[in-house]
PLY file of the C-alpha trace (Angstrom):
ply
format ascii 1.0
element vertex 187
property float x
property float y
property float z
element edge 186
property int vertex1
property int vertex2
end_header
-1.86 -3.83 -8.50
-2.94 -5.15 -5.47
-3.98 -8.39 -4.58
-7.86 -8.51 -4.49
-9.22 -11.50 -3.50
-11.83 -12.87 -5.97
-14.35 -13.04 -3.39
-14.56 -8.85 -3.73
-14.24 -8.14 -6.89
-17.36 -6.94 -8.27
-16.37 -3.67 -10.59
-17.66 -5.82 -13.45
-21.04 -5.65 -11.92
-21.03 -1.81 -10.21
-18.82 0.00 -12.75
-20.24 1.57 -16.09
-19.24 4.03 -18.44
-20.51 6.24 -16.04
-18.96 5.00 -13.13
-19.64 3.04 -10.09
-23.51 2.16 -9.71
-25.32 3.26 -6.26
-27.98 1.93 -4.63
-28.87 0.58 -1.05
-26.04 -1.45 -0.07
-22.91 0.43 0.63
-19.36 -1.20 2.03
-16.49 -0.39 4.26
-13.06 -1.41 3.73
-10.95 -1.55 7.44
-8.77 -4.22 9.39
-9.77 -7.46 11.22
-8.31 -6.25 14.44
-11.25 -3.40 14.67
-13.87 -6.00 13.80
-14.73 -7.26 17.33
-15.30 -3.24 18.36
-17.30 -3.11 15.00
-19.28 -5.94 16.10
-20.08 -4.63 19.72
-20.68 -0.79 18.51
-21.16 -0.76 14.66
-19.05 1.78 12.77
-18.27 4.93 14.50
-16.89 8.43 13.10
-13.23 8.25 14.09
-13.57 5.14 14.47
-9.82 4.24 15.19
-9.34 5.44 18.71
-5.81 3.38 19.12
-5.01 5.05 15.87
-5.87 8.34 16.62
-4.13 7.84 20.37
-1.09 6.52 18.79
-1.05 9.81 16.45
-1.74 11.99 19.73
1.21 10.39 21.63
3.65 11.04 18.31
2.52 14.45 18.06
3.05 15.34 22.18
6.61 13.77 21.76
7.77 15.87 19.39
5.94 19.07 20.95
3.13 19.84 18.91
-0.53 19.97 20.37
-2.53 17.19 18.37
-6.03 18.25 18.00
-8.51 15.37 16.85
-10.83 15.96 14.56
-14.21 13.56 14.12
-14.28 12.23 10.50
-16.96 10.56 9.06
-17.62 6.84 8.10
-16.07 6.47 4.86
-18.26 4.20 1.94
-18.10 2.75 -1.38
-20.31 1.08 -3.70
-17.71 -1.63 -4.52
-16.27 -4.36 -2.27
-13.23 -4.00 -4.62
-12.89 -0.39 -3.48
-13.81 -0.89 0.05
-10.65 -3.90 -0.10
-8.33 -1.56 -1.34
-9.14 0.82 1.19
-8.92 -1.90 3.94
-5.20 -2.49 2.62
-4.47 1.13 3.37
-5.58 1.02 6.62
-4.23 -2.43 7.77
-0.63 -0.66 6.45
-1.01 2.42 8.14
-2.07 0.35 11.44
1.07 -1.86 10.63
3.62 0.88 10.81
1.92 1.54 14.25
0.60 -1.62 16.20
2.24 -4.91 16.08
0.07 -8.05 15.32
-1.21 -10.17 12.80
-4.06 -8.13 10.94
-5.63 -8.62 7.29
-7.93 -6.16 5.45
-11.62 -7.12 6.13
-14.62 -5.83 3.81
-17.99 -4.84 5.36
-21.11 -4.36 4.02
-23.61 -1.57 5.37
-27.46 -1.58 4.24
-28.53 1.56 5.82
-32.01 2.20 6.59
-34.11 4.13 4.19
-33.79 7.47 6.35
-30.09 7.50 6.32
-29.48 6.62 2.89
-29.91 10.24 1.70
-27.39 11.11 4.43
-24.24 9.82 2.41
-22.53 11.98 0.46
-19.73 12.02 -2.17
-16.32 12.70 -0.29
-15.28 15.44 -2.15
-12.85 15.79 1.06
-10.71 13.03 -1.33
-9.71 15.79 -3.35
-6.56 16.23 -1.16
-5.97 12.92 -0.13
-5.57 12.29 -3.90
-2.62 14.93 -3.91
-0.32 12.94 -2.24
1.42 9.58 -2.56
-1.19 7.53 -1.33
-4.04 9.40 -3.70
-1.88 8.39 -6.71
-1.65 4.94 -5.53
-5.25 4.82 -5.31
-5.52 6.60 -8.72
-3.16 4.08 -10.14
-5.27 0.98 -8.79
-8.35 2.42 -9.84
-7.26 3.33 -13.29
-6.03 -0.46 -13.81
-10.42 -1.72 -11.90
-11.61 0.56 -15.09
-8.90 -0.77 -17.39
-9.63 -4.28 -16.57
-13.77 -3.62 -16.89
-13.22 -2.07 -20.55
-13.88 1.43 -19.71
-9.98 2.80 -19.65
-8.65 5.47 -17.51
-11.02 7.33 -15.93
-11.29 11.35 -17.08
-11.77 13.53 -13.94
-10.39 16.47 -13.40
-9.68 16.45 -9.78
-9.50 20.38 -9.47
-12.96 21.24 -11.34
-15.00 17.91 -10.74
-19.08 18.11 -10.36
-19.03 16.92 -6.09
-20.98 13.82 -7.83
-17.76 12.86 -9.42
-16.00 11.90 -6.65
-18.76 9.17 -5.93
-19.38 8.31 -9.49
-16.28 8.16 -11.26
-13.98 7.59 -7.65
-16.35 5.45 -5.48
-15.62 7.37 -2.70
-18.50 8.58 -0.50
-19.18 9.00 3.48
-22.05 9.51 6.15
-21.51 11.64 8.99
-23.13 9.25 11.15
-22.36 6.06 13.36
-23.76 3.09 12.12
-25.70 0.51 14.01
-24.09 -3.38 14.83
-27.32 -4.05 12.75
-26.45 -2.61 9.43
-23.26 -4.16 9.26
-22.13 -7.74 8.08
-19.02 -9.18 7.48
-18.56 -10.35 3.89
-16.51 -13.61 3.97
-15.24 -16.18 0.79
0 1
1 2
2 3
3 4
4 5
5 6
6 7
7 8
8 9
9 10
10 11
11 12
12 13
13 14
14 15
15 16
16 17
17 18
18 19
19 20
20 21
21 22
22 23
23 24
24 25
25 26
26 27
27 28
28 29
29 30
30 31
31 32
32 33
33 34
34 35
35 36
36 37
37 38
38 39
39 40
40 41
41 42
42 43
43 44
44 45
45 46
46 47
47 48
48 49
49 50
50 51
51 52
52 53
53 54
54 55
55 56
56 57
57 58
58 59
59 60
60 61
61 62
62 63
63 64
64 65
65 66
66 67
67 68
68 69
69 70
70 71
71 72
72 73
73 74
74 75
75 76
76 77
77 78
78 79
79 80
80 81
81 82
82 83
83 84
84 85
85 86
86 87
87 88
88 89
89 90
90 91
91 92
92 93
93 94
94 95
95 96
96 97
97 98
98 99
99 100
100 101
101 102
102 103
103 104
104 105
105 106
106 107
107 108
108 109
109 110
110 111
111 112
112 113
113 114
114 115
115 116
116 117
117 118
118 119
119 120
120 121
121 122
122 123
123 124
124 125
125 126
126 127
127 128
128 129
129 130
130 131
131 132
132 133
133 134
134 135
135 136
136 137
137 138
138 139
139 140
140 141
141 142
142 143
143 144
144 145
145 146
146 147
147 148
148 149
149 150
150 151
151 152
152 153
153 154
154 155
155 156
156 157
157 158
158 159
159 160
160 161
161 162
162 163
163 164
164 165
165 166
166 167
167 168
168 169
169 170
170 171
171 172
172 173
173 174
174 175
175 176
176 177
177 178
178 179
179 180
180 181
181 182
182 183
183 184
184 185
185 186
């Protein structure tokens, strides 16, 4: 299991036998290297421009075209899950960029008119077929076990859309999020 700092360990308060509870507060995990940009511009869809540019350069080097897609802002109901994804972001960026980066969790307080725009991340089904997805499912199982609920019971191929949000804690919003709605969670 990943080392999750105590100040983000919230699964016992947001996880039930039916999955993760949802309220007006969401979380986003990312790298500390992106914090300055987020403080200035908010959370932007496809926000890690440096990583996108590195992928584009790599594809050009090997002679392939790279078509950049606009990804939504990924959210979760749990600080703990957000921290997990922040670690993944730091790991992914560390393979391309030098420098000291650390995982950070951002609290996202959406205005009422945006709350209904948060959707289950059904697209995560493809991620869950990869090694990275297997690692997440293993981590998620350890969170469920620690909270006394056993391994989450989900058939990824036939799951209802809502199960991706409720059971897996995977959601997104296809809108940029203003800086006023984003707050860094500190120890």
